[in-house]
N, C-alpha and C positions, 0 to 999 in steps of 0.2 A: 410897451405897457408902463403907464403911472403904476405906485404904490397906489392902494384902494384903500379904504375902510367901508367894510358893510357888515350890513346886519344879519342877526338869524333867517332863515328863509328868504334872502333875498336872492333873486336868480342872477348866476353869473354865466357866463361863456367864457372858458379855457384859453387861453391864449395860443398861438403856434409856438411860442419859445419856452411851453408845459416842460415840466421834470419829465412826465410821464409821455412820452409823444402821444400813445395812442386815444389819450384824451383831447388832444389839442382840436379846437374847433367845437366842441360838446358841449351841452348846454346842461347845467344844474346847479340845485340849490343848496345854501351855504346851513350847515346844520349843528356846525361846529366850529366855535374860533380858539388860538390859543396863540399865547404870545412867546417867542421861543428865544430858547436863553441869548441865541445871536442876536436877539433885538428887531428881527422880523416876528409876522403876525402870520399867522397859518390858518387857512379856513380849510374845515374837511366839507368837502361838496358831494352832496347825491347826487346819484347819476339814475335817470329813468326804470333801467334795470337793475337799481339798488345796489349797487357798486358805490362805495366812498371813498375818495381820494384824498390826500391833506396836500395843498398847496400852497407857496407864499403868493401874497398880496398881488404881485406884480406879475404872476403868471393868470390873473385874472381879470376880467371886465364887469363892470355892474352892467344887467340889462337895464337898471329904474324901477325892477318889478316885482312884487315880494308874491312869495309861492303863500299857500293859506297853511297852517300847521294840520291841516288834514293832507294836503296832497302829502305832505313829507311823512307824516304816521297815520297810517289810514285805519287805524281803529285794529282788531284784535283782540284778544284774548289770552289769560295764562292765568290756568289756576294751579296752585301749588299749598302742598301741604308739608308741615314741618314737625317731625317728630321730637321727641324731649331732650335726644342730644345733639338738638342743631342742623339734622340732613334734610333738606329737601327733594320732594319729591310734584316734577307735573303729573296731575292726575287727570288735569285738560286743556288743549291746546285749539285753541280758534283760530289761525290765522288772518289775517285781514282776506278780503274779500275783493279782489280787482276786477276790474272790466274787462 
């Protein structure tokens, strides 16, 4: 596979040369992009089971399609209170509802 440049929310397929062999062939969505100190661009790929794994671009293949932000972050909310000392406490947790 050639080195690629993809955008946020782009759907990608993990190549057979993947650093993490258990993800080879799986399809995910790019949720993060980072340029490494080694000059390689790394992509955080989120999979349907919510695993997120970093791969260099030469281990990914663009599928030429984008997911909507709602597919990546399906909603939900957290309500937090912060006291005068700056300590936070979750007072309400409404996780996203999955079909």
